[in-house]
C-alpha positions as CSV (number, residue, x, y, z in Angstrom):
1,M,14.3,6.5,-5.2
2,K,14.1,4.4,-1.9
3,R,10.5,6.3,-1.5
4,T,9.7,5.2,-5.3
5,A,10.7,2.2,-4.9
6,W,8.6,1.6,-2.0
7,Y,5.4,2.9,-4.0
8,Y,5.5,0.2,-6.3
9,I,6.3,-2.2,-4.1
10,V,3.5,-1.8,-2.1
11,S,0.9,-0.6,-5.3
12,F,2.1,-3.5,-7.4
13,G,2.4,-6.4,-5.0
14,L,-0.4,-5.7,-2.7
15,G,-2.6,-5.2,-5.4
16,W,-1.7,-8.3,-7.4
17,L,-1.9,-10.4,-4.3
18,L,-5.1,-8.9,-4.3
19,M,-6.2,-10.4,-7.6
20,G,-4.7,-13.2,-7.3
21,L,-7.1,-13.7,-4.1
22,G,-10.2,-12.8,-5.8
23,M,-9.2,-14.8,-8.9
24,A,-8.5,-18.1,-6.6
25,L,-11.8,-17.3,-4.7
26,A,-13.9,-16.4,-8.3
27,P,-14.8,-20.5,-8.7
28,V,-16.3,-20.3,-5.5
29,N,-18.3,-16.7,-4.8
30,L,-17.7,-14.3,-7.1
31,I,-19.3,-11.6,-5.1
32,L,-16.3,-12.7,-2.5
33,Y,-13.8,-12.2,-6.7
34,Q,-15.6,-8.6,-6.9
35,C,-15.8,-7.1,-3.5
36,T,-11.5,-8.6,-3.7
37,V,-10.8,-7.4,-6.8
38,A,-12.7,-3.9,-5.7
39,L,-9.9,-3.7,-2.9
40,A,-6.8,-3.8,-5.0
41,M,-8.1,-0.3,-5.8
42,F,-7.2,1.4,-2.5
43,A,-3.2,-0.7,-2.7
44,P,-2.2,2.8,-4.4
45,M,-3.1,4.9,-1.7
46,L,-1.5,2.5,0.6
47,G,1.7,2.3,-1.5
48,V,2.0,6.6,-1.0
49,L,1.7,5.7,2.5
50,A,4.2,3.6,2.4
51,A,6.7,5.4,0.3
52,C,5.6,8.6,2.6
53,G,6.0,7.0,6.0
54,S,3.5,9.3,7.8
55,L,0.1,9.7,7.3
56,R,0.3,13.9,7.6
57,E,3.2,13.7,5.0
58,A,1.6,11.3,2.4
59,K,-1.8,13.7,2.9
60,S,0.3,17.1,2.2
61,G,1.7,15.7,-1.3
62,I,-1.7,15.7,-2.5
63,R,-4.7,18.5,-3.0
64,W,-7.6,16.9,-1.3
65,R,-9.5,19.8,-0.6
66,P,-12.7,20.1,-3.2
67,R,-12.6,23.6,-5.2
68,L,-15.7,24.3,-6.7
69,R,-15.7,28.1,-7.1
70,G,-14.7,28.3,-11.1
71,H,-14.6,24.8,-11.4
72,V,-18.0,24.0,-12.1
73,R,-17.0,22.7,-15.4
74,H,-14.6,20.3,-14.6
75,W,-17.2,18.5,-11.9
76,L,-19.5,18.1,-14.7
77,L,-16.9,16.9,-16.8
78,A,-15.9,14.9,-14.8
79,L,-19.5,13.7,-14.2
80,W,-20.8,13.1,-17.7
81,G,-17.2,13.2,-20.0
82,P,-16.9,9.5,-19.2
83,A,-20.6,8.8,-20.6
84,A,-20.3,11.1,-23.4
85,L,-16.8,9.7,-24.5
86,T,-17.8,5.9,-23.9
87,A,-21.2,6.7,-26.0
88,L,-18.9,7.9,-28.8
89,G,-16.8,5.0,-28.5
90,A,-19.5,2.8,-28.9
91,A,-20.7,5.0,-31.9
92,V,-18.0,4.4,-33.9
93,Y,-17.5,0.4,-32.7
94,F,-21.2,0.4,-33.9
95,L,-21.0,1.9,-37.2
96,L,-18.1,-0.5,-38.1
97,F,-19.3,-3.3,-37.2
98,P,-23.5,-3.3,-37.0
99,D,-24.2,-6.7,-37.2
100,Q,-23.1,-6.5,-33.9
101,L,-25.8,-3.7,-32.7
102,D,-29.0,-5.7,-31.1
103,W,-31.8,-3.5,-30.7
104,S,-34.1,-6.4,-29.9
105,L,-32.0,-5.8,-26.3
106,S,-31.7,-9.8,-25.8
107,Y,-28.8,-10.1,-24.0
108,V,-30.6,-8.1,-21.2
109,T,-33.8,-10.3,-21.9
110,A,-31.7,-12.9,-21.3
111,L,-30.2,-12.0,-18.2
112,T,-33.5,-10.8,-16.7
113,G,-35.3,-13.7,-17.3
114,G,-37.4,-12.9,-19.6
115,A,-38.0,-9.3,-17.9
116,P,-38.8,-6.7,-20.2
117,A,-35.2,-4.5,-21.1
118,G,-35.9,-1.4,-22.0
119,P,-36.7,0.0,-18.2
120,I,-33.7,-2.3,-16.5
121,I,-31.5,-0.3,-19.2
122,A,-32.7,2.9,-18.9
123,I,-32.4,2.6,-15.2
124,Q,-29.1,1.5,-15.1
125,L,-28.0,4.2,-17.8
126,L,-29.6,6.9,-15.4
127,S,-27.6,5.2,-12.6
128,A,-24.1,5.1,-14.8
129,V,-24.6,9.2,-14.9
130,T,-25.9,10.6,-11.0
131,L,-25.3,8.0,-8.4
132,A,-23.2,5.1,-9.7
133,P,-20.3,8.0,-9.9
134,V,-20.6,8.8,-6.7
135,F,-20.1,5.0,-5.2
136,N,-17.5,4.6,-7.3
137,L,-15.4,7.6,-6.4
138,V,-14.4,5.8,-3.1
139,F,-13.1,2.8,-4.7
140,A,-11.4,5.2,-7.6
141,L,-10.0,7.0,-4.9
142,G,-8.2,4.5,-3.3
143,E,-6.4,4.4,-7.0
144,E,-6.4,8.0,-8.0
145,A,-4.0,8.9,-5.1
146,G,-1.5,6.9,-5.9
147,W,-1.5,7.5,-9.9
148,R,-2.5,10.7,-10.3
149,G,-1.8,12.1,-7.0
150,W,1.1,11.1,-5.9
151,M,2.9,9.0,-9.0
152,T,2.2,11.1,-11.9
153,P,3.9,14.7,-11.1
154,R,7.0,13.3,-9.9
155,L,7.1,10.8,-13.6
156,Q,6.7,14.9,-14.7
157,R,9.3,16.0,-13.1
158,R,11.6,13.4,-14.1
159,F,10.6,13.2,-17.5
160,G,8.3,16.0,-18.9
161,P,4.8,16.9,-18.5
162,R,3.5,14.9,-21.7
163,A,5.9,11.6,-21.3
164,G,4.9,11.8,-17.7
165,M,1.6,11.9,-18.7
166,I,2.2,8.8,-21.3
167,L,4.1,6.5,-18.7
168,S,2.0,6.9,-15.7
169,G,-0.8,5.6,-18.2
170,V,1.2,3.0,-19.3
171,I,2.0,2.0,-15.5
172,W,-1.9,2.3,-14.7
173,G,-2.3,-0.1,-17.5
174,V,0.1,-2.6,-16.5
175,W,-0.9,-2.8,-13.1
176,H,-4.4,-4.4,-14.1
177,W,-2.5,-7.0,-16.5
178,P,-2.5,-10.2,-14.2
179,L,-6.7,-9.9,-14.7
180,I,-6.4,-9.8,-18.2
181,L,-3.6,-12.3,-18.7
182,L,-5.5,-15.1,-16.6
183,V,-9.3,-14.8,-16.6
184,G,-9.6,-12.9,-19.3
185,Y,-11.0,-9.4,-17.7
186,N,-12.5,-6.6,-20.0
187,Y,-11.7,-8.6,-23.1
188,G,-12.5,-12.6,-22.7
189,T,-10.9,-15.2,-24.0
190,G,-10.0,-16.5,-28.2
191,Y,-9.1,-13.0,-29.6
192,P,-5.9,-12.3,-32.5
193,G,-3.2,-12.5,-29.9
194,A,-4.6,-13.1,-26.2
195,P,-3.9,-12.9,-23.9
196,W,-1.5,-10.1,-25.0
197,T,-3.4,-8.0,-27.4
198,G,-5.4,-7.7,-24.9
199,A,-3.1,-6.5,-22.4
200,L,-1.5,-4.1,-24.5
201,A,-5.2,-2.5,-25.5
202,M,-5.6,-1.9,-21.7
203,C,-2.4,0.3,-22.1
204,V,-3.7,2.1,-24.8
205,F,-7.3,2.2,-22.8
206,T,-5.7,3.6,-19.4
207,T,-2.8,6.0,-20.9
208,A,-5.9,7.9,-23.0
209,A,-8.0,7.9,-20.0
210,G,-5.3,8.9,-17.4
211,T,-4.5,11.7,-20.0
212,L,-7.4,12.7,-19.4
213,L,-7.9,12.3,-15.5
214,S,-4.5,13.8,-15.2
215,W,-5.4,17.1,-17.3
216,L,-8.7,17.2,-14.6
217,Y,-6.4,17.2,-11.1
218,A,-4.3,19.6,-12.6
219,R,-7.1,22.2,-13.7
220,G,-9.7,22.0,-11.3
221,G,-6.9,21.4,-8.1
222,S,-8.7,18.2,-6.7
223,I,-8.3,14.5,-6.8
224,L,-11.5,14.1,-5.9
225,L,-12.3,15.3,-9.7
226,P,-10.3,12.5,-11.4
227,A,-11.3,9.6,-9.0
228,L,-14.8,11.0,-9.7
229,A,-14.4,10.4,-13.4
230,H,-12.6,7.0,-12.7
231,G,-15.9,6.2,-11.0
232,A,-17.7,7.6,-14.1
233,V,-15.9,5.0,-16.2
234,N,-16.4,2.2,-13.9
235,A,-19.7,3.1,-13.6
236,V,-20.9,3.2,-17.8
237,A,-18.1,1.2,-19.2
238,S,-20.3,-1.7,-19.5
239,A,-23.0,-0.2,-20.9
240,P,-22.5,-1.0,-24.5
241,I,-22.6,-4.1,-24.1
242,L,-26.2,-4.4,-23.5
243,F,-26.5,-3.4,-26.9
244,T,-24.9,-6.0,-28.4
245,D,-26.3,-10.2,-28.4
246,G,-23.9,-11.3,-25.3
247,T,-22.6,-13.7,-27.8
248,A,-19.1,-12.1,-29.0
249,S,-16.5,-14.5,-27.1
250,S,-13.7,-11.1,-27.5
251,Q,-14.5,-6.7,-26.6
252,L,-10.7,-6.7,-27.8
253,L,-12.8,-3.8,-30.4
254,G,-15.0,-2.9,-28.4
255,P,-18.1,-1.8,-27.9
256,A,-16.8,-0.6,-24.3
257,P,-14.2,1.6,-24.0
258,V,-11.5,0.0,-23.0
259,G,-11.9,-2.2,-26.9
260,L,-8.9,-0.3,-29.8
261,V,-12.0,0.9,-31.5
262,A,-14.4,2.4,-29.1
263,V,-11.4,4.1,-27.0
264,L,-10.9,6.7,-30.8
265,P,-12.9,8.9,-29.2
266,A,-10.7,9.3,-25.7
267,L,-7.5,8.9,-27.4
268,A,-8.2,11.9,-30.0
269,V,-9.4,13.9,-26.7
270,A,-6.7,12.8,-25.2
271,I,-4.1,14.2,-27.6
272,V,-5.3,17.2,-27.7
273,V,-4.4,17.2,-24.0
274,L,-0.7,16.0,-24.8
275,V,-0.1,18.6,-28.0
276,R,-1.4,21.9,-26.2
277,P,1.1,23.9,-24.2
278,H,2.6,22.8,-20.5
279,R,3.9,24.9,-17.8
280,E,5.1,22.8,-14.6
281,G,2.9,19.7,-15.6
282,T,0.0,21.5,-15.8
283,M,-1.9,22.4,-19.1
284,E,-2.8,26.2,-20.0
C-alpha cells in the first residue's frame, strides 16, 4: 500500500505540478507550455521509481526488451493501428456531421498564410504514420512505463483482468483533467456541460485506448509496443481537424479520436478485447 501511494503521489503530484507550470507559461510562450506539458509525461515513470525505491527494481518489474520474432504484426498494429482507428472515427463523425467536412482545406490554408494545403497535409499525414510515432515514443514511454507497465498489472491482480484495464483507463483520463478543466485541452470551450463533459469524454477515450495498449503490452511482451502506439495516437490525433474549417468552438464529439463520436471505432475494438477470454491478466 505504501508503494502504491508513492506511485500515485508522484505520478499525479508531479504531473499536475508540471501541467500547472505549463498553463502559467502559456500566455508567455506556447513553446514553453508544450515542452513543460511534455515533461509531465515522465511523471508516471518517476512514480514507478518512487514506488520501487531503486532503478534496478523499477526496471525488473517492467518488460523492456523488444521482442520482434513472432511479433511483427503487433509492431505494425502499434505503428498503424491508431491511424486506422482515427480515420474510421473521423469517417463516422463526418458521415453524421457532413457540414463539418471542408474539402477546400481552408483551415490549413489560413494557418499557412495561403500556401497550398494539399502538400502540407500529405507531408503531415506521411510523418504521422512513419517518423512521428517513433519520435513521440520517447515521451510516451514516460507514461506507458507507469500506466501499462506498473499500474495496470497491479490493478488487474487486485480487481481482475477486465476491471483492472477499465480502471486503469479511467485513472489515465483523470490524470489529464487539469488541462481539460482549466484550459480546454482537447475539447475547447463552450460545449454543453463544459468542462466536465469534456473531462468525462477523455475518460471514455483513455479507457478505450488504454485497453488496446494493455492488450499490445500483454501480447507483444515489451513496454515499447504500447509506447509506440501511444506515440502514434499523439501523432495522428489532430489530423481530422485539418479537414474542417477550424471554426468549431468545441471538439467534444470529434472529429479527433478523443471525441465521443469519433472514439466509437476504438471503443468497439476495445469491447471486443474485453469480452475475449482472459488468463492471468493477458489476452488469449
